[in-house]
Jmol script that loads the backbone (N, CA, C; Angstrom):
load data "model"
ATOM      1  N   MET A   1      12.602  15.878   7.284  1.00  0.00           N
ATOM      2  CA  MET A   1      11.405  15.461   7.737  1.00  0.00           C
ATOM      3  C   MET A   1      11.329  15.801   9.192  1.00  0.00           C
ATOM      4  N   LYS A   2      10.595  16.351   9.759  1.00  0.00           N
ATOM      5  CA  LYS A   2      10.237  16.514  11.177  1.00  0.00           C
ATOM      6  C   LYS A   2       9.914  15.264  12.033  1.00  0.00           C
ATOM      7  N   GLU A   3      10.473  15.118  13.253  1.00  0.00           N
ATOM      8  CA  GLU A   3      10.194  14.092  14.081  1.00  0.00           C
ATOM      9  C   GLU A   3       8.535  13.958  14.198  1.00  0.00           C
ATOM     10  N   GLY A   4       8.132  12.592  13.983  1.00  0.00           N
ATOM     11  CA  GLY A   4       6.804  12.286  14.071  1.00  0.00           C
ATOM     12  C   GLY A   4       5.870  12.629  13.043  1.00  0.00           C
ATOM     13  N   GLU A   5       6.546  13.117  11.832  1.00  0.00           N
ATOM     14  CA  GLU A   5       5.745  13.576  10.825  1.00  0.00           C
ATOM     15  C   GLU A   5       5.361  12.103   9.911  1.00  0.00           C
ATOM     16  N   ILE A   6       3.935  12.291   9.592  1.00  0.00           N
ATOM     17  CA  ILE A   6       3.495  11.224   8.888  1.00  0.00           C
ATOM     18  C   ILE A   6       3.563  11.623   7.333  1.00  0.00           C
ATOM     19  N   VAL A   7       4.189  10.638   6.516  1.00  0.00           N
ATOM     20  CA  VAL A   7       4.400  11.233   5.129  1.00  0.00           C
ATOM     21  C   VAL A   7       3.829  10.352   4.179  1.00  0.00           C
ATOM     22  N   ILE A   8       3.559   8.955   4.447  1.00  0.00           N
ATOM     23  CA  ILE A   8       2.868   7.910   3.612  1.00  0.00           C
ATOM     24  C   ILE A   8       1.708   7.817   4.101  1.00  0.00           C
ATOM     25  N   LYS A   9       0.650   7.819   3.448  1.00  0.00           N
ATOM     26  CA  LYS A   9      -0.762   7.526   3.891  1.00  0.00           C
ATOM     27  C   LYS A   9      -1.217   6.366   3.232  1.00  0.00           C
ATOM     28  N   VAL A  10      -1.583   5.407   4.008  1.00  0.00           N
ATOM     29  CA  VAL A  10      -2.350   4.131   3.314  1.00  0.00           C
ATOM     30  C   VAL A  10      -3.695   3.963   3.771  1.00  0.00           C
ATOM     31  N   SER A  11      -4.736   3.989   2.879  1.00  0.00           N
ATOM     32  CA  SER A  11      -6.118   3.779   3.077  1.00  0.00           C
ATOM     33  C   SER A  11      -6.575   2.622   2.540  1.00  0.00           C
ATOM     34  N   LEU A  12      -7.400   1.751   3.504  1.00  0.00           N
ATOM     35  CA  LEU A  12      -7.829   0.687   2.818  1.00  0.00           C
ATOM     36  C   LEU A  12      -9.428   0.648   3.210  1.00  0.00           C
ATOM     37  N   THR A  13     -10.193   0.372   2.159  1.00  0.00           N
ATOM     38  CA  THR A  13     -11.722   0.089   2.305  1.00  0.00           C
ATOM     39  C   THR A  13     -12.083  -1.209   1.703  1.00  0.00           C
ATOM     40  N   GLN A  14     -13.455  -1.643   1.536  1.00  0.00           N
ATOM     41  CA  GLN A  14     -14.033  -2.575   1.180  1.00  0.00           C
ATOM     42  C   GLN A  14     -13.663  -2.825  -0.035  1.00  0.00           C
ATOM     43  N   ASN A  15     -13.385  -1.832  -0.913  1.00  0.00           N
ATOM     44  CA  ASN A  15     -13.208  -1.976  -2.496  1.00  0.00           C
ATOM     45  C   ASN A  15     -12.084  -1.093  -2.957  1.00  0.00           C
ATOM     46  N   ARG A  16     -11.154  -0.525  -2.025  1.00  0.00           N
ATOM     47  CA  ARG A  16     -10.163   0.307  -2.482  1.00  0.00           C
ATOM     48  C   ARG A  16      -8.928   0.460  -1.862  1.00  0.00           C
ATOM     49  N   ILE A  17      -7.855   0.632  -2.196  1.00  0.00           N
ATOM     50  CA  ILE A  17      -6.781   0.748  -1.361  1.00  0.00           C
ATOM     51  C   ILE A  17      -5.864   2.157  -2.077  1.00  0.00           C
ATOM     52  N   HIS A  18      -5.526   3.116  -1.358  1.00  0.00           N
ATOM     53  CA  HIS A  18      -4.906   4.385  -1.866  1.00  0.00           C
ATOM     54  C   HIS A  18      -3.669   4.381  -1.041  1.00  0.00           C
ATOM     55  N   VAL A  19      -2.382   4.531  -1.526  1.00  0.00           N
ATOM     56  CA  VAL A  19      -1.224   4.894  -0.864  1.00  0.00           C
ATOM     57  C   VAL A  19      -0.612   6.058  -1.564  1.00  0.00           C
ATOM     58  N   SER A  20      -0.274   6.983  -0.634  1.00  0.00           N
ATOM     59  CA  SER A  20       0.191   8.307  -1.254  1.00  0.00           C
ATOM     60  C   SER A  20       1.277   8.684  -0.211  1.00  0.00           C
ATOM     61  N   GLY A  21       2.174   9.782  -1.024  1.00  0.00           N
ATOM     62  CA  GLY A  21       3.311  10.363  -0.221  1.00  0.00           C
ATOM     63  C   GLY A  21       4.502   9.627  -0.391  1.00  0.00           C
ATOM     64  N   HIS A  22       5.550  10.167   0.197  1.00  0.00           N
ATOM     65  CA  HIS A  22       6.862   9.784   0.250  1.00  0.00           C
ATOM     66  C   HIS A  22       7.343   9.680   1.656  1.00  0.00           C
ATOM     67  N   ALA A  23       8.026   8.655   1.770  1.00  0.00           N
ATOM     68  CA  ALA A  23       8.716   8.474   3.429  1.00  0.00           C
ATOM     69  C   ALA A  23       9.801   9.525   3.661  1.00  0.00           C
ATOM     70  N   ASN A  24      10.510  10.182   2.781  1.00  0.00           N
ATOM     71  CA  ASN A  24      11.616  11.223   3.045  1.00  0.00           C
ATOM     72  C   ASN A  24      12.610  10.658   4.028  1.00  0.00           C
ATOM     73  N   THR A  25      12.796   9.328   4.088  1.00  0.00           N
ATOM     74  CA  THR A  25      13.811   9.126   5.141  1.00  0.00           C
ATOM     75  C   THR A  25      15.280   9.011   4.632  1.00  0.00           C
ATOM     76  N   ALA A  26      15.369   9.094   3.456  1.00  0.00           N
ATOM     77  CA  ALA A  26      16.770   9.122   2.676  1.00  0.00           C
ATOM     78  C   ALA A  26      16.606   9.854   1.360  1.00  0.00           C
ATOM     79  N   PRO A  27      17.741  10.063   0.870  1.00  0.00           N
ATOM     80  CA  PRO A  27      17.637  10.859  -0.480  1.00  0.00           C
ATOM     81  C   PRO A  27      16.794  10.228  -1.375  1.00  0.00           C
ATOM     82  N   TYR A  28      16.190  11.002  -2.391  1.00  0.00           N
ATOM     83  CA  TYR A  28      15.289  10.374  -3.419  1.00  0.00           C
ATOM     84  C   TYR A  28      16.045   9.152  -4.224  1.00  0.00           C
ATOM     85  N   GLY A  29      15.383   8.133  -4.358  1.00  0.00           N
ATOM     86  CA  GLY A  29      16.176   7.092  -5.044  1.00  0.00           C
ATOM     87  C   GLY A  29      16.845   5.892  -4.215  1.00  0.00           C
ATOM     88  N   SER A  30      16.939   6.380  -2.954  1.00  0.00           N
ATOM     89  CA  SER A  30      17.725   5.648  -1.937  1.00  0.00           C
ATOM     90  C   SER A  30      16.787   5.363  -0.650  1.00  0.00           C
ATOM     91  N   ASP A  31      15.525   5.628  -0.656  1.00  0.00           N
ATOM     92  CA  ASP A  31      14.668   5.633   0.410  1.00  0.00           C
ATOM     93  C   ASP A  31      14.088   3.977   0.490  1.00  0.00           C
ATOM     94  N   ILE A  32      14.521   3.173   1.418  1.00  0.00           N
ATOM     95  CA  ILE A  32      14.043   1.851   1.512  1.00  0.00           C
ATOM     96  C   ILE A  32      12.737   1.889   2.185  1.00  0.00           C
ATOM     97  N   VAL A  33      12.168   2.880   2.680  1.00  0.00           N
ATOM     98  CA  VAL A  33      10.726   2.821   3.260  1.00  0.00           C
ATOM     99  C   VAL A  33       9.852   2.946   1.976  1.00  0.00           C
ATOM    100  N   CYS A  34      10.173   3.997   1.094  1.00  0.00           N
ATOM    101  CA  CYS A  34       9.401   4.122  -0.098  1.00  0.00           C
ATOM    102  C   CYS A  34       9.477   2.807  -0.914  1.00  0.00           C
ATOM    103  N   ALA A  35      10.596   2.271  -1.119  1.00  0.00           N
ATOM    104  CA  ALA A  35      10.918   1.272  -1.925  1.00  0.00           C
ATOM    105  C   ALA A  35      10.039  -0.012  -1.541  1.00  0.00           C
ATOM    106  N   ALA A  36      10.170  -0.019  -0.139  1.00  0.00           N
ATOM    107  CA  ALA A  36       9.447  -1.350   0.448  1.00  0.00           C
ATOM    108  C   ALA A  36       7.870  -1.286   0.151  1.00  0.00           C
ATOM    109  N   VAL A  37       7.301  -0.167   0.581  1.00  0.00           N
ATOM    110  CA  VAL A  37       5.846   0.199   0.373  1.00  0.00           C
ATOM    111  C   VAL A  37       5.551  -0.042  -1.146  1.00  0.00           C
ATOM    112  N   SER A  38       6.247   0.533  -2.131  1.00  0.00           N
ATOM    113  CA  SER A  38       6.050   0.452  -3.339  1.00  0.00           C
ATOM    114  C   SER A  38       5.991  -0.850  -3.867  1.00  0.00           C
ATOM    115  N   ALA A  39       7.097  -1.587  -3.423  1.00  0.00           N
ATOM    116  CA  ALA A  39       7.266  -3.004  -4.217  1.00  0.00           C
ATOM    117  C   ALA A  39       6.114  -3.950  -3.700  1.00  0.00           C
ATOM    118  N   ILE A  40       5.934  -3.939  -2.273  1.00  0.00           N
ATOM    119  CA  ILE A  40       4.841  -4.786  -1.874  1.00  0.00           C
ATOM    120  C   ILE A  40       3.438  -4.417  -2.622  1.00  0.00           C
ATOM    121  N   THR A  41       3.123  -3.074  -2.648  1.00  0.00           N
ATOM    122  CA  THR A  41       2.029  -2.550  -3.206  1.00  0.00           C
ATOM    123  C   THR A  41       1.842  -3.017  -4.737  1.00  0.00           C
ATOM    124  N   LEU A  42       2.855  -2.799  -5.433  1.00  0.00           N
ATOM    125  CA  LEU A  42       3.053  -3.236  -6.965  1.00  0.00           C
ATOM    126  C   LEU A  42       2.877  -4.657  -7.144  1.00  0.00           C
ATOM    127  N   THR A  43       3.398  -5.573  -6.184  1.00  0.00           N
ATOM    128  CA  THR A  43       3.258  -6.995  -6.257  1.00  0.00           C
ATOM    129  C   THR A  43       1.834  -7.347  -6.017  1.00  0.00           C
ATOM    130  N   LEU A  44       1.267  -6.639  -5.062  1.00  0.00           N
ATOM    131  CA  LEU A  44      -0.248  -6.915  -4.737  1.00  0.00           C
ATOM    132  C   LEU A  44      -1.017  -6.776  -6.076  1.00  0.00           C
ATOM    133  N   ILE A  45      -0.816  -5.618  -6.760  1.00  0.00           N
ATOM    134  CA  ILE A  45      -1.570  -5.477  -7.946  1.00  0.00           C
ATOM    135  C   ILE A  45      -1.284  -6.639  -9.243  1.00  0.00           C
ATOM    136  N   ARG A  46      -0.093  -7.078  -9.053  1.00  0.00           N
ATOM    137  CA  ARG A  46       0.073  -8.167  -9.995  1.00  0.00           C
ATOM    138  C   ARG A  46      -0.557  -9.502  -9.505  1.00  0.00           C
ATOM    139  N   GLY A  47      -0.432  -9.796  -8.235  1.00  0.00           N
ATOM    140  CA  GLY A  47      -1.114 -10.828  -7.576  1.00  0.00           C
ATOM    141  C   GLY A  47      -2.609 -10.911  -7.608  1.00  0.00           C
ATOM    142  N   LEU A  48      -3.323  -9.718  -7.516  1.00  0.00           N
ATOM    143  CA  LEU A  48      -4.678  -9.727  -7.640  1.00  0.00           C
ATOM    144  C   LEU A  48      -5.076  -9.976  -9.078  1.00  0.00           C
ATOM    145  N   GLU A  49      -4.339  -9.464  -9.991  1.00  0.00           N
ATOM    146  CA  GLU A  49      -4.790  -9.633 -11.355  1.00  0.00           C
ATOM    147  C   GLU A  49      -4.324 -11.177 -11.792  1.00  0.00           C
ATOM    148  N   ASN A  50      -3.227 -11.643 -11.497  1.00  0.00           N
ATOM    149  CA  ASN A  50      -2.643 -12.792 -12.122  1.00  0.00           C
ATOM    150  C   ASN A  50      -2.828 -14.163 -11.213  1.00  0.00           C
ATOM    151  N   ILE A  51      -3.024 -13.873  -9.913  1.00  0.00           N
ATOM    152  CA  ILE A  51      -3.234 -14.961  -9.046  1.00  0.00           C
ATOM    153  C   ILE A  51      -4.620 -14.979  -8.662  1.00  0.00           C
ATOM    154  N   ALA A  52      -5.436 -14.135  -8.274  1.00  0.00           N
ATOM    155  CA  ALA A  52      -6.775 -13.955  -7.916  1.00  0.00           C
ATOM    156  C   ALA A  52      -7.748 -13.797  -8.979  1.00  0.00           C
ATOM    157  N   TYR A  53      -7.262 -13.479 -10.280  1.00  0.00           N
ATOM    158  CA  TYR A  53      -7.870 -13.125 -11.523  1.00  0.00           C
ATOM    159  C   TYR A  53      -9.039 -12.189 -11.283  1.00  0.00           C
ATOM    160  N   MET A  54      -8.681 -11.281 -10.565  1.00  0.00           N
ATOM    161  CA  MET A  54      -9.680  -9.964 -10.288  1.00  0.00           C
ATOM    162  C   MET A  54      -9.553  -8.942 -11.419  1.00  0.00           C
ATOM    163  N   SER A  55     -10.473  -8.330 -11.698  1.00  0.00           N
ATOM    164  CA  SER A  55     -10.801  -7.035 -12.588  1.00  0.00           C
ATOM    165  C   SER A  55     -10.283  -5.891 -11.860  1.00  0.00           C
ATOM    166  N   LEU A  56      -9.407  -5.030 -11.995  1.00  0.00           N
ATOM    167  CA  LEU A  56      -9.036  -4.089 -11.187  1.00  0.00           C
ATOM    168  C   LEU A  56      -9.069  -2.724 -12.078  1.00  0.00           C
ATOM    169  N   TYR A  57      -9.313  -1.591 -11.337  1.00  0.00           N
ATOM    170  CA  TYR A  57      -8.893  -0.257 -11.795  1.00  0.00           C
ATOM    171  C   TYR A  57      -7.626   0.096 -11.119  1.00  0.00           C
ATOM    172  N   GLU A  58      -6.470   0.474 -11.547  1.00  0.00           N
ATOM    173  CA  GLU A  58      -5.334   0.875 -10.988  1.00  0.00           C
ATOM    174  C   GLU A  58      -4.633   1.860 -11.602  1.00  0.00           C
ATOM    175  N   SER A  59      -4.219   2.970 -10.598  1.00  0.00           N
ATOM    176  CA  SER A  59      -3.502   3.994 -11.254  1.00  0.00           C
ATOM    177  C   SER A  59      -2.154   4.246 -10.425  1.00  0.00           C
ATOM    178  N   VAL A  60      -1.071   4.148 -11.030  1.00  0.00           N
ATOM    179  CA  VAL A  60       0.127   4.142 -10.475  1.00  0.00           C
ATOM    180  C   VAL A  60       1.194   5.323 -10.881  1.00  0.00           C
ATOM    181  N   GLU A  61       1.267   6.131 -10.255  1.00  0.00           N
ATOM    182  CA  GLU A  61       2.159   7.439 -10.457  1.00  0.00           C
ATOM    183  C   GLU A  61       3.180   7.583  -9.087  1.00  0.00           C
ATOM    184  N   PRO A  62       4.298   8.320  -9.466  1.00  0.00           N
ATOM    185  CA  PRO A  62       5.092   8.448  -8.483  1.00  0.00           C
ATOM    186  C   PRO A  62       4.284   9.265  -7.111  1.00  0.00           C
ATOM    187  N   GLY A  63       4.483   8.368  -5.992  1.00  0.00           N
ATOM    188  CA  GLY A  63       3.946   8.878  -4.678  1.00  0.00           C
ATOM    189  C   GLY A  63       2.432   8.609  -4.617  1.00  0.00           C
ATOM    190  N   ASN A  64       1.732   8.114  -5.607  1.00  0.00           N
ATOM    191  CA  ASN A  64       0.423   7.686  -5.492  1.00  0.00           C
ATOM    192  C   ASN A  64      -0.258   6.592  -6.324  1.00  0.00           C
ATOM    193  N   ILE A  65      -0.476   5.648  -5.476  1.00  0.00           N
ATOM    194  CA  ILE A  65      -0.994   4.340  -6.079  1.00  0.00           C
ATOM    195  C   ILE A  65      -2.551   4.075  -5.525  1.00  0.00           C
ATOM    196  N   CYS A  66      -3.337   3.734  -6.432  1.00  0.00           N
ATOM    197  CA  CYS A  66      -4.850   3.668  -6.179  1.00  0.00           C
ATOM    198  C   CYS A  66      -5.222   2.219  -6.883  1.00  0.00           C
ATOM    199  N   ILE A  67      -5.820   1.427  -6.159  1.00  0.00           N
ATOM    200  CA  ILE A  67      -6.306   0.075  -6.604  1.00  0.00           C
ATOM    201  C   ILE A  67      -7.785  -0.013  -6.350  1.00  0.00           C
ATOM    202  N   GLU A  68      -8.640  -0.193  -7.285  1.00  0.00           N
ATOM    203  CA  GLU A  68      -9.918  -0.283  -6.891  1.00  0.00           C
ATOM    204  C   GLU A  68     -10.646  -1.494  -7.512  1.00  0.00           C
ATOM    205  N   TRP A  69     -11.577  -2.236  -7.063  1.00  0.00           N
ATOM    206  CA  TRP A  69     -12.164  -3.479  -7.238  1.00  0.00           C
ATOM    207  C   TRP A  69     -13.877  -3.499  -7.066  1.00  0.00           C
ATOM    208  N   GLN A  70     -14.491  -4.158  -7.987  1.00  0.00           N
ATOM    209  CA  GLN A  70     -15.832  -4.297  -7.632  1.00  0.00           C
ATOM    210  C   GLN A  70     -16.401  -5.395  -6.927  1.00  0.00           C
ATOM    211  N   THR A  71     -15.528  -6.546  -7.268  1.00  0.00           N
ATOM    212  CA  THR A  71     -15.900  -7.944  -6.261  1.00  0.00           C
ATOM    213  C   THR A  71     -14.367  -8.343  -5.962  1.00  0.00           C
ATOM    214  N   ILE A  72     -14.470  -9.264  -4.852  1.00  0.00           N
ATOM    215  CA  ILE A  72     -13.356  -9.760  -4.379  1.00  0.00           C
ATOM    216  C   ILE A  72     -13.582 -11.229  -4.003  1.00  0.00           C
ATOM    217  N   ASN A  73     -12.591 -12.183  -4.296  1.00  0.00           N
ATOM    218  CA  ASN A  73     -12.628 -13.395  -4.028  1.00  0.00           C
ATOM    219  C   ASN A  73     -11.970 -13.852  -2.868  1.00  0.00           C
ATOM    220  N   ASP A  74     -11.867 -14.983  -2.524  1.00  0.00           N
ATOM    221  CA  ASP A  74     -11.115 -15.489  -1.280  1.00  0.00           C
ATOM    222  C   ASP A  74      -9.641 -15.127  -1.324  1.00  0.00           C
ATOM    223  N   THR A  75      -9.140 -15.555  -2.711  1.00  0.00           N
ATOM    224  CA  THR A  75      -7.763 -15.431  -2.857  1.00  0.00           C
ATOM    225  C   THR A  75      -7.234 -13.787  -2.970  1.00  0.00           C
ATOM    226  N   GLY A  76      -8.063 -13.151  -3.512  1.00  0.00           N
ATOM    227  CA  GLY A  76      -7.945 -11.636  -3.296  1.00  0.00           C
ATOM    228  C   GLY A  76      -7.886 -11.014  -2.015  1.00  0.00           C
ATOM    229  N   LYS A  77      -8.660 -11.759  -1.208  1.00  0.00           N
ATOM    230  CA  LYS A  77      -8.847 -11.365   0.271  1.00  0.00           C
ATOM    231  C   LYS A  77      -7.527 -11.597   0.907  1.00  0.00           C
ATOM    232  N   ALA A  78      -7.016 -12.982   0.649  1.00  0.00           N
ATOM    233  CA  ALA A  78      -5.895 -13.341   1.188  1.00  0.00           C
ATOM    234  C   ALA A  78      -4.611 -12.641   0.874  1.00  0.00           C
ATOM    235  N   LEU A  79      -4.718 -12.120  -0.457  1.00  0.00           N
ATOM    236  CA  LEU A  79      -3.511 -11.372  -0.954  1.00  0.00           C
ATOM    237  C   LEU A  79      -3.462  -9.842  -0.244  1.00  0.00           C
ATOM    238  N   ILE A  80      -4.619  -9.567   0.008  1.00  0.00           N
ATOM    239  CA  ILE A  80      -4.828  -8.104   0.465  1.00  0.00           C
ATOM    240  C   ILE A  80      -4.203  -8.208   1.909  1.00  0.00           C
ATOM    241  N   ASP A  81      -4.815  -9.002   2.628  1.00  0.00           N
ATOM    242  CA  ASP A  81      -4.556  -9.479   4.078  1.00  0.00           C
ATOM    243  C   ASP A  81      -3.025  -9.514   4.358  1.00  0.00           C
ATOM    244  N   THR A  82      -2.467 -10.061   3.289  1.00  0.00           N
ATOM    245  CA  THR A  82      -0.923 -10.508   3.498  1.00  0.00           C
ATOM    246  C   THR A  82      -0.359  -9.123   3.253  1.00  0.00           C
ATOM    247  N   TRP A  83      -0.691  -8.439   2.203  1.00  0.00           N
ATOM    248  CA  TRP A  83      -0.175  -7.078   1.869  1.00  0.00           C
ATOM    249  C   TRP A  83      -0.265  -6.269   3.222  1.00  0.00           C
ATOM    250  N   PHE A  84      -1.265  -6.349   3.773  1.00  0.00           N
ATOM    251  CA  PHE A  84      -1.539  -5.249   5.006  1.00  0.00           C
ATOM    252  C   PHE A  84      -0.590  -5.648   6.045  1.00  0.00           C
ATOM    253  N   LEU A  85      -0.399  -6.865   6.240  1.00  0.00           N
ATOM    254  CA  LEU A  85       0.404  -7.300   7.225  1.00  0.00           C
ATOM    255  C   LEU A  85       1.888  -6.835   7.045  1.00  0.00           C
ATOM    256  N   GLY A  86       2.122  -6.788   5.794  1.00  0.00           N
ATOM    257  CA  GLY A  86       3.626  -6.190   5.265  1.00  0.00           C
ATOM    258  C   GLY A  86       3.551  -4.717   5.620  1.00  0.00           C
ATOM    259  N   ILE A  87       2.573  -4.133   5.259  1.00  0.00           N
ATOM    260  CA  ILE A  87       2.555  -2.690   5.502  1.00  0.00           C
ATOM    261  C   ILE A  87       2.656  -2.255   7.205  1.00  0.00           C
ATOM    262  N   LEU A  88       1.941  -3.285   7.913  1.00  0.00           N
ATOM    263  CA  LEU A  88       2.006  -3.064   9.199  1.00  0.00           C
ATOM    264  C   LEU A  88       3.439  -3.178   9.672  1.00  0.00           C
ATOM    265  N   GLY A  89       4.092  -4.262   9.357  1.00  0.00           N
ATOM    266  CA  GLY A  89       5.424  -4.442   9.680  1.00  0.00           C
ATOM    267  C   GLY A  89       6.350  -3.245   9.152  1.00  0.00           C
ATOM    268  N   ILE A  90       6.145  -2.706   8.174  1.00  0.00           N
ATOM    269  CA  ILE A  90       7.124  -1.633   7.741  1.00  0.00           C
ATOM    270  C   ILE A  90       6.694  -0.426   8.744  1.00  0.00           C
ATOM    271  N   ALA A  91       5.433  -0.357   9.059  1.00  0.00           N
ATOM    272  CA  ALA A  91       5.065   1.001  10.066  1.00  0.00           C
ATOM    273  C   ALA A  91       5.552   0.800  11.250  1.00  0.00           C
ATOM    274  N   GLU A  92       5.543  -0.403  11.626  1.00  0.00           N
ATOM    275  CA  GLU A  92       6.241  -0.614  13.173  1.00  0.00           C
ATOM    276  C   GLU A  92       7.642  -0.180  13.208  1.00  0.00           C
ATOM    277  N   GLU A  93       8.407  -0.585  12.129  1.00  0.00           N
ATOM    278  CA  GLU A  93       9.870  -0.123  12.048  1.00  0.00           C
ATOM    279  C   GLU A  93      10.235   1.197  11.704  1.00  0.00           C
ATOM    280  N   TYR A  94       9.372   1.849  10.976  1.00  0.00           N
ATOM    281  CA  TYR A  94       9.634   3.248  10.382  1.00  0.00           C
ATOM    282  C   TYR A  94       8.026   3.932  10.557  1.00  0.00           C
ATOM    283  N   PRO A  95       8.063   4.867  11.743  1.00  0.00           N
ATOM    284  CA  PRO A  95       6.856   5.450  12.031  1.00  0.00           C
ATOM    285  C   PRO A  95       6.551   6.578  11.119  1.00  0.00           C
ATOM    286  N   VAL A  96       6.530   6.449   9.918  1.00  0.00           N
ATOM    287  CA  VAL A  96       6.172   7.552   9.013  1.00  0.00           C
ATOM    288  C   VAL A  96       4.805   7.088   8.094  1.00  0.00           C
ATOM    289  N   ILE A  97       4.277   6.237   8.451  1.00  0.00           N
ATOM    290  CA  ILE A  97       3.207   5.589   7.706  1.00  0.00           C
ATOM    291  C   ILE A  97       1.816   5.860   8.590  1.00  0.00           C
ATOM    292  N   GLU A  98       0.904   6.410   7.970  1.00  0.00           N
ATOM    293  CA  GLU A  98      -0.337   6.544   8.773  1.00  0.00           C
ATOM    294  C   GLU A  98      -1.334   5.467   8.139  1.00  0.00           C
ATOM    295  N   LEU A  99      -2.139   4.772   9.001  1.00  0.00           N
ATOM    296  CA  LEU A  99      -2.884   3.784   8.278  1.00  0.00           C
ATOM    297  C   LEU A  99      -4.443   4.200   8.608  1.00  0.00           C
ATOM    298  N   GLU A 100      -5.237   3.919   7.469  1.00  0.00           N
ATOM    299  CA  GLU A 100      -6.754   4.148   7.728  1.00  0.00           C
ATOM    300  C   GLU A 100      -7.304   3.217   7.250  1.00  0.00           C
ATOM    301  N   THR A 101      -8.514   2.639   7.905  1.00  0.00           N
ATOM    302  CA  THR A 101      -9.202   1.375   7.235  1.00  0.00           C
ATOM    303  C   THR A 101     -10.677   1.659   7.553  1.00  0.00           C
ATOM    304  N   ASP A 102     -11.523   0.934   6.926  1.00  0.00           N
ATOM    305  CA  ASP A 102     -13.003   0.980   7.314  1.00  0.00           C
ATOM    306  C   ASP A 102     -13.296   0.884   8.669  1.00  0.00           C
ATOM    307  N   ASN A 103     -12.553   0.199   9.504  1.00  0.00           N
ATOM    308  CA  ASN A 103     -12.693  -0.188  10.806  1.00  0.00           C
ATOM    309  C   ASN A 103     -12.441   0.951  11.797  1.00  0.00           C
ATOM    310  N   GLU A 104     -11.981   1.786  11.482  1.00  0.00           N
ATOM    311  CA  GLU A 104     -11.614   3.073  12.334  1.00  0.00           C
ATOM    312  C   GLU A 104     -12.695   4.068  12.420  1.00  0.00           C
TER     313      GLU A 104
END
end "model"
wireframe off; spacefill off
backbone 0.3
color backbone group
């Protein structure tokens, strides 16, 4: 990985989250950045389905997670806001994550 290279892209819009790429900060299977981003994003999917009771379209493949929804409730919004705080925390410690939101 080249210094300053962005290798994980996180996009958040009003009805979609897309996470793609690999951190490449350690050998495959040992990368704590990839593991952290994957773990909180997969937990978000379960929370949206089982806590917020939202209907989702999800696609989970190595290096590519997409989550889409038609409507969001307050619980879903709180879960997504909390997930985003986690992503921001990881990005502060490991500057290999590019964030894109509707607000930019």
